[in-house]
C-alpha positions in Angstrom: 11.4 23.2 13.5 11.1 19.3 14.8 8.7 17.4 15.4 6.8 17.6 18.4 5.0 14.6 20.1 2.0 15.2 18.6 3.6 15.4 14.5 5.7 12.3 16.0 2.4 10.2 16.9 -0.1 11.1 13.8 3.0 10.2 11.7 4.3 6.9 13.6 0.0 5.8 13.1 0.1 6.8 9.5 3.5 4.7 9.3 2.0 1.9 10.8 -1.0 1.3 8.5 0.6 2.1 5.9 3.5 -1.0 6.7 0.4 -2.8 7.6 0.0 -6.1 4.7 -3.5 -5.6 4.8 -6.0 -3.0 5.6 -6.4 -1.0 8.9 -7.6 2.0 10.5 -6.9 4.3 13.0 -9.8 3.3 14.4 -8.8 -0.5 14.5 -5.8 0.1 15.9 -7.8 2.8 19.1 -10.4 0.2 19.1 -7.4 -2.4 20.3 -5.6 -0.1 22.6 -2.8 0.6 19.9 -2.0 -3.2 20.3 0.0 -3.9 17.1 -0.3 -7.6 17.3 -3.9 -7.3 18.8 -4.7 -5.6 14.3 -2.4 -8.9 13.3 0.5 -6.7 12.7 3.2 -9.4 10.8 6.5 -9.4 11.4 7.3 -8.5 8.0 5.0 -5.3 8.7 6.6 -4.5 12.2 10.2 -4.5 10.1 9.2 -2.7 7.4 7.5 0.3 10.5 11.1 0.4 12.1 12.6 0.8 8.7 9.6 3.8 8.3 10.4 4.9 11.5 14.5 5.4 10.7 13.7 6.9 7.2 11.3 9.4 8.6 12.2 10.5 12.0 15.8 9.0 11.6 15.6 7.4 15.0 16.6 3.7 15.2 14.6 1.8 17.5 16.4 -2.7 18.2 13.5 -4.9 17.6 16.3 -7.6 19.9 16.4 -4.9 22.5 12.5 -4.0 25.1 10.8 -5.5 21.7 8.1 -5.7 24.1 7.8 -1.9 24.2 8.0 -1.4 20.3 4.6 -3.9 20.5 1.8 -0.6 20.6 1.3 3.3 19.8 3.0 4.8 22.7 6.1 1.8 23.6 7.3 2.9 20.4 6.3 6.2 20.0 8.4 6.6 23.7 10.8 4.6 22.6 11.2 7.5 19.2 10.4 11.1 21.0 13.2 9.0 23.9 15.3 8.2 20.8 15.3 11.3 19.1 16.4 13.7 22.2 14.6 17.0 24.2 14.7 18.3 20.8 11.2 16.5 20.0 10.3 16.9 23.8 
């Protein structure tokens, strides 16, 4: 059974936290509106995140395409759902 939007969102947040180079929490992310730059997300963390998303969900997200949209939790979730197609929606 494919993951739904809520499971994808939870997984993306978990991967954001695990790929960050420091201590952040779900509440830190939410307090900053899901904006990765606002929680001091580094370019290395971002690369780790994209790799983890590809490994976990099988969704390839190109950092060079739509980089602005991939700077937020909502943008990343939307990109993963789009990449996975209608099965996840």
